[in-house]
Each structure stands twice: as structure tokens, then as C-alpha cells.
C-alpha positions in Angstrom: -6.1 15.7 17.6 -6.3 15.2 14.0 -9.0 15.7 11.2 -9.2 12.0 10.1 -10.9 11.6 13.9 -12.8 14.3 13.6 -14.4 13.1 10.2 -14.6 9.0 10.9 -15.8 9.5 14.5 -18.0 12.9 14.1 -18.7 13.5 10.3 -16.5 16.9 10.5 -15.9 17.6 6.6 -12.9 19.4 5.1 -13.3 23.2 6.0 -12.7 23.4 10.0 -9.3 23.5 11.9 -9.3 21.6 15.2 -8.9 24.6 18.0 -8.9 23.2 21.3 -10.9 20.3 23.5 -13.1 21.6 26.6 -14.3 19.8 29.4 -17.6 21.5 31.5 -19.6 20.0 34.2 -19.1 16.4 32.7 -19.3 17.3 28.9 -16.4 17.3 26.1 -16.5 20.0 23.9 -14.4 20.4 20.6 -13.7 23.8 19.7 -13.7 24.3 15.7 -12.7 27.2 13.5 -13.6 28.3 9.7 -11.0 28.0 7.3 -10.8 30.7 5.0 -11.7 29.2 1.9 -14.6 28.9 3.2 -15.1 32.4 3.0 -17.0 32.8 -0.4 -20.1 35.4 -0.9 -23.1 33.3 -1.7 -24.2 36.2 -4.1 -21.4 37.0 -6.7 -18.9 33.8 -5.5 -16.2 36.4 -4.7 -13.3 35.1 -2.5 -12.7 39.0 -1.4 -14.0 39.1 1.5 -14.0 41.0 5.1 -15.1 39.5 8.2 -17.4 41.6 10.3 -17.3 39.2 13.6 -18.5 35.7 14.6 -21.5 33.6 16.7 -21.1 29.9 17.7 -23.0 27.5 17.4 -22.8 24.4 19.8 -23.8 21.0 18.0 -24.2 18.0 19.9 -23.1 14.7 18.4 -22.3 11.1 19.3 -21.2 10.9 23.3 -17.9 9.1 23.8 -18.5 6.9 26.8 -21.3 8.3 29.0 -20.1 11.8 28.0 -22.0 14.2 26.3 -20.3 15.9 23.0 -20.5 18.8 21.1 -18.6 20.4 18.4 -18.4 24.3 19.0 -18.0 26.0 16.0 -17.3 29.8 15.2 -20.2 31.3 12.7 -18.3 33.9 10.9 -20.5 37.3 9.6 -18.5 38.0 6.5 -19.2 41.2 4.1 -18.2 41.1 0.2 -15.9 43.4 -0.9 -16.9 43.3 -4.3 -20.8 43.2 -4.3 -21.5 44.3 -0.4 -23.4 41.3 0.3 -23.4 40.7 4.6 -23.6 37.0 4.9 -23.4 34.4 7.3 -20.7 30.9 6.8 -23.2 28.1 7.7 -21.2 25.0 9.3 -20.7 22.4 6.8 -23.1 19.5 9.3 -22.5 15.7 8.5 -25.3 14.4 5.4 -28.4 13.1 7.2 -28.0 9.3 7.6 -30.9 7.4 5.8 -32.9 4.7 7.9 -34.5 1.6 7.3 -38.0 0.8 9.3 -37.9 -2.0 11.3 -40.2 -4.9 10.4 
């Protein structure tokens, strides 16, 4: 799968790498990994960080046909070597769509 499809079909911006696709009980899951360039300390903006584990976030997106589709993104837990701050890198979600009321 290429990054262009992830962006145009599901709104996944740069900063994530496609890892694999899994099919479970009628659903499709696209697994994504965070690129190391996104690991920046929010406190001091340092780039010298240590990964201290991770958790996964499962985000439902638009279906493919009748199959529900989920983006499974890692949420790395990091520690800054400069200031010692511990933080998580939240997934870059697609921007909310603006809606126009009917009538």
C-alpha cells in the first residue's frame, strides 16, 4: 500500500509508515508506525528522545464496501534526554470536515 492511498482515502498525513493489513471477523485493519522524525519533546522541542514503550490506538474510518475499516496506530511513550519530560506522541488525525446544514 502506498502513502498516497492512505492520505487520499483515509486522511493519513505524513509521519506514518504502512506496516501491514489484517482481516479480522469481517473488518479490515491497516497498521501504521510512527516515523522517528515525529518524536519531538513538546516541552523543550528537543529531538534527542528515548522510546519507553507504546500502546495502540484503533481508529475507525470510512468503510471499504460493506467492511468496516480501522487504522491501528502506535502511540509511542517517549522520554526527552534533555529535559527528562515523559510524553506520548498522539496520532495525527484527519482534520474535521466542515458540514453545511440542509435547508
